[in-house]
C-alpha positions in Angstrom: 23.7 27.7 90.7 24.8 30.6 89.1 23.6 34.0 91.4 23.2 35.7 88.1 20.9 33.5 86.9 18.9 34.2 89.8 18.9 37.9 88.7 22.1 38.7 90.5 23.8 41.9 89.0 27.7 42.5 88.9 27.5 45.9 89.0 27.9 46.8 92.9 24.7 49.3 92.3 22.1 47.3 91.6 20.9 45.1 95.1 21.3 41.7 94.7 19.7 40.0 98.1 16.7 38.6 96.9 18.6 36.8 93.9 21.0 35.4 96.5 17.9 34.3 98.3 16.6 32.5 95.7 19.7 30.7 94.8 19.9 29.9 98.6 16.1 28.0 98.5 16.8 26.2 95.3 20.2 24.8 96.9 18.8 24.3 100.3 16.1 22.3 99.1 18.2 20.3 96.3 18.7 16.6 96.9 22.3 16.6 95.4 25.1 18.3 96.6 24.8 22.1 94.8 27.1 24.6 94.7 26.5 28.5 94.7 28.5 30.3 92.6 29.5 33.8 92.7 31.2 35.0 89.2 33.8 38.1 89.0 31.7 41.2 89.4 30.9 43.2 92.6 27.5 42.1 94.1 25.6 44.4 96.1 23.9 42.6 99.6 21.9 44.3 102.6 22.0 42.0 105.5 20.8 38.7 104.2 20.4 35.3 106.4 21.0 32.4 104.6 18.9 29.7 107.0 18.8 25.6 107.4 18.6 22.8 107.9 19.1 21.7 104.1 18.9 18.5 102.4 22.5 18.3 101.4 26.0 19.6 101.4 25.9 23.1 100.3 29.5 24.9 98.7 29.3 28.3 98.4 32.4 29.6 95.5 32.9 33.2 95.2 34.8 34.8 92.2 33.5 38.0 92.9 33.4 40.8 95.3 30.3 41.1 97.9 29.7 44.9 98.8 27.6 46.3 101.3 26.1 49.5 100.3 27.7 53.1 101.3 25.2 54.1 103.9 26.8 52.2 107.0 23.1 52.3 109.1 21.9 49.7 106.1 23.6 47.0 107.5 24.9 48.3 111.0 20.8 48.0 112.3 20.8 44.7 112.0 23.9 43.3 113.8 24.8 41.0 111.2 25.4 41.7 107.5 25.9 38.2 106.1 24.5 35.1 108.4 24.6 31.5 108.3 21.7 29.7 110.6 21.4 26.2 111.1 23.0 25.1 108.2 25.4 21.7 108.5 28.0 21.1 106.0 28.6 24.4 104.3 31.5 25.1 102.6 32.9 29.0 101.6 35.5 29.1 99.1 37.5 32.3 97.9 35.7 35.4 97.3 36.3 39.3 99.2 33.6 40.7 101.4 33.8 44.3 101.2 31.6 46.0 104.4 33.0 49.4 104.2 32.9 50.1 108.1 34.6 53.3 107.8 31.5 55.4 107.8 29.9 53.3 111.4 33.9 53.8 112.4 33.8 57.7 112.2 30.2 57.5 113.6 31.4 55.5 116.8 34.6 58.3 116.9 32.2 61.3 117.3 31.5 62.0 120.2 27.3 62.5 121.2 26.7 61.2 117.9 23.9 58.2 117.7 25.1 55.6 115.8 23.5 51.6 114.8 25.0 48.6 117.1 27.1 47.7 113.6 27.3 44.4 112.0 29.6 41.6 111.7 30.8 40.4 108.3 29.9 36.6 108.2 28.0 34.9 111.3 27.6 31.0 111.5 25.0 30.3 114.4 24.5 26.8 115.8 26.3 25.1 112.3 28.3 22.2 111.7 30.6 20.7 109.7 31.6 24.1 108.1 34.4 24.9 105.5 35.8 28.7 105.3 38.6 28.7 102.8 40.7 31.7 101.3 38.1 34.0 101.8 39.3 37.8 101.9 37.4 39.9 104.2 38.2 43.9 104.5 36.9 46.6 106.3 34.2 45.0 108.7 32.1 47.0 110.8 33.0 45.4 113.8 34.2 41.3 114.2 34.5 39.9 110.4 33.9 36.4 111.3 31.6 35.0 114.2 31.8 31.2 115.1 28.5 30.6 117.6 27.5 27.8 118.7 29.2 25.3 116.0 31.1 22.3 116.0 34.0 20.8 113.9 35.0 24.4 112.0 38.0 24.6 109.3 38.8 28.6 108.9 42.2 28.3 106.5 44.1 30.8 104.1 42.0 33.6 105.3 42.9 37.3 105.3 41.3 39.8 107.6 42.1 43.2 107.1 40.9 46.7 109.0 43.0 49.8 109.2 44.6 49.6 112.8 42.5 52.3 114.5 39.0 50.9 113.1 37.6 49.9 116.6 36.1 46.7 117.9 37.0 44.9 114.3 37.9 42.0 116.0 38.8 39.3 113.0 37.6 35.8 114.6 35.7 35.5 117.6 34.9 32.0 118.7 32.4 31.5 121.5 30.2 28.0 123.0 31.8 26.1 119.8 33.7 22.6 120.0 36.5 21.5 117.4 37.6 24.8 115.9 40.7 24.7 114.1 42.1 28.1 112.2 45.2 27.6 110.1 47.2 29.2 107.4 46.0 32.9 107.7 46.8 36.4 108.0 45.1 38.5 110.7 45.4 42.6 110.5 42.6 44.1 112.1 41.8 47.0 114.7 41.0 44.6 117.5 41.5 41.3 118.7 42.8 39.1 115.8 41.3 36.0 117.6 39.3 36.5 120.6 37.9 33.3 122.3 34.5 33.7 124.5 33.0 31.0 126.8 32.2 27.8 125.9 34.9 27.2 123.6 36.3 23.8 123.7 39.0 22.0 121.5 40.1 25.1 119.6 43.4 25.0 117.7 45.1 27.7 115.9 48.4 27.3 113.8 50.7 29.3 110.9 48.8 32.5 111.8 50.5 35.9 111.0 48.6 38.4 113.3 49.0 42.3 113.8 47.6 42.5 116.7 46.5 40.0 119.8 44.8 36.8 120.7 42.7 36.9 123.5 41.0 34.5 125.8 38.4 36.4 127.2 37.0 39.1 128.3 35.4 35.9 130.6 33.6 36.1 134.0 31.3 38.9 132.7 28.4 36.7 134.0 28.1 34.3 137.2 27.2 31.4 135.5 29.3 31.2 132.5 30.6 28.3 130.5 34.0 27.3 130.8 37.2 27.5 128.0 39.4 24.5 127.7 41.7 22.8 125.3 43.2 25.3 123.4 46.1 25.3 121.5 48.4 28.3 119.8 51.2 27.1 117.6 53.5 28.5 115.0 52.2 32.1 115.5 54.2 35.6 114.6 53.0 38.7 116.5 54.2 41.9 115.1 53.8 45.5 117.2 50.7 44.0 118.9 49.4 45.8 122.6 49.4 42.3 123.3 50.8 39.0 122.5 49.5 35.7 124.2 46.5 36.9 126.4 44.1 35.6 129.4 41.7 38.5 130.2 38.9 38.2 133.2 36.8 41.2 134.6 37.3 41.1 138.2 34.1 40.5 139.5 32.1 36.8 140.6 31.8 34.1 138.1 32.0 30.1 137.9 34.1 30.2 134.7 37.1 28.8 134.2 40.2 28.7 131.7 42.4 25.2 131.7 45.1 23.4 129.6 45.8 26.1 127.0 48.9 25.7 125.3 51.3 28.6 123.6 53.8 27.3 121.9 56.3 27.9 118.8 55.8 31.5 119.0 57.9 34.7 118.0 57.2 38.1 119.3 58.3 41.3 117.6 58.3 44.8 119.1 55.2 43.6 121.6 54.0 45.4 124.6 53.3 42.5 126.6 54.2 39.3 125.1 52.7 37.0 127.9 49.8 38.3 130.1 47.3 37.2 132.5 44.7 40.0 133.4 42.0 39.2 135.8 41.5 42.7 136.6 39.4 44.1 133.8 36.8 46.4 135.1 36.2 49.3 132.2 35.6 52.7 134.3 35.7 50.8 137.5 32.2 49.8 137.4 30.8 46.9 138.2 33.4 44.6 140.1 32.4 44.8 143.8 36.3 43.8 145.7 37.9 43.8 142.5 38.2 40.1 142.4 37.9 37.4 139.5 36.0 34.5 140.1 37.4 32.6 136.7 39.9 29.9 137.9 43.0 29.6 135.4 45.0 26.6 135.6 47.0 24.5 133.4 48.1 27.1 131.1 51.5 26.2 129.4 54.3 28.6 127.7 56.7 26.7 125.8 59.3 28.1 123.3 58.4 31.7 122.8 61.3 34.2 121.8 61.6 37.9 120.4 61.3 41.1 121.7 59.0 43.2 123.8 58.2 46.8 123.7 57.8 47.6 127.1 60.8 46.6 129.7 58.2 43.9 131.6 57.8 41.4 129.1 55.9 38.4 131.4 53.1 39.8 133.7 50.7 37.6 135.6 48.2 39.7 137.2 45.8 36.4 138.6 42.9 36.8 141.2 43.5 37.0 144.8 40.6 34.8 145.4 41.1 32.3 142.6 45.1 32.2 142.3 46.4 30.7 138.8 47.6 27.2 139.2 49.8 24.5 137.0 51.0 27.5 134.8 54.7 26.4 133.4 56.8 28.4 131.4 59.3 26.5 129.7 62.0 27.8 126.9 61.0 31.7 126.9 63.8 34.1 125.3 62.2 37.7 125.7 64.2 40.7 125.3 64.0 44.7 125.8 65.1 47.0 123.4 68.6 46.6 122.1 68.9 43.6 123.9 68.5 45.1 127.2 67.0 42.7 130.0 63.2 42.4 130.4 61.3 41.7 133.7 58.3 39.8 134.5 55.6 40.3 137.6 53.7 37.6 139.5 51.0 38.1 141.7 48.7 35.2 143.0 50.3 32.4 140.7 51.8 29.1 141.3 54.0 27.1 138.8 57.0 25.6 137.0 59.5 26.8 135.2 62.0 25.0 133.3 64.7 25.1 130.5 66.3 28.6 129.2 64.3 31.8 131.0 64.7 35.1 130.0 63.4 36.8 132.1 64.0 35.6 134.8 61.1 33.5 135.8 58.9 34.8 139.0 56.9 31.9 139.2 
């Protein structure tokens, strides 16, 4: 199902939202497994919602570039740009998304200026059996890819790009989802390359090149919040980021938890905080009575992590006084400060074990 046959124009100027929706309607009702094809060219789309359930598996094959309108308010007022909702068995191959986020970032950086809420580039809500392969997303207003309330998701060989100073341009955000794998990807964004929200279970991340942080959190903003468990990051490289592997929680009451997490086989190149747990997150020091997090962190393993720290304190465990971290394991850690100077570690309200070669010296 070629979108041009439904009226789409590959000139980057003529709006093609309705032709894309016509192609989707035909595909969604097809008794055989259809492919929606987007040929080479540039296709202008306003916010668009591809809704299921559909009768069969759908493949979206993109050889062209999908572009947002030049006026950032056109997508910025909707909170999403491209949304798949309640769609099962959807595959997205190739292509480029260009959200043209610079105007929105400029608005956000201008004091006193009223700005729209901003749009995520591609969102999957309450969808199952998802494959995203070979997609490039550039200049998102906010997060590039959102996976929310989904199961059985594979994201592979994607490239996400936004300038380092672009605010809140997370790479991939996962929450309330089970069985997600992210592999073989390059993430260079202005905020967390991958952020992990409440209710995430069985997430595997492997063979990823990072320009900025990986964060479990921020968690514990709400009292009744689903926990995060069974998270694995392996075979990754961080370069010049503010944080490496980070767990971050609000310093307020919560019934949330983080457990069964493994960070292993990771290289840090000039990273400011290579290993960090921060349970004292409280922007502007508001809404954090007692400055103590209720999120319980347990069963976190750091194994074979090596490289250089841009600050002398390479390992920081700042856990909650009311819910101390438990079962933390350090194994074969070799992190040095600049010019091979000795790095340090810091521990608060934490219990765990250390084995193997440990640089800096373990504070557990």
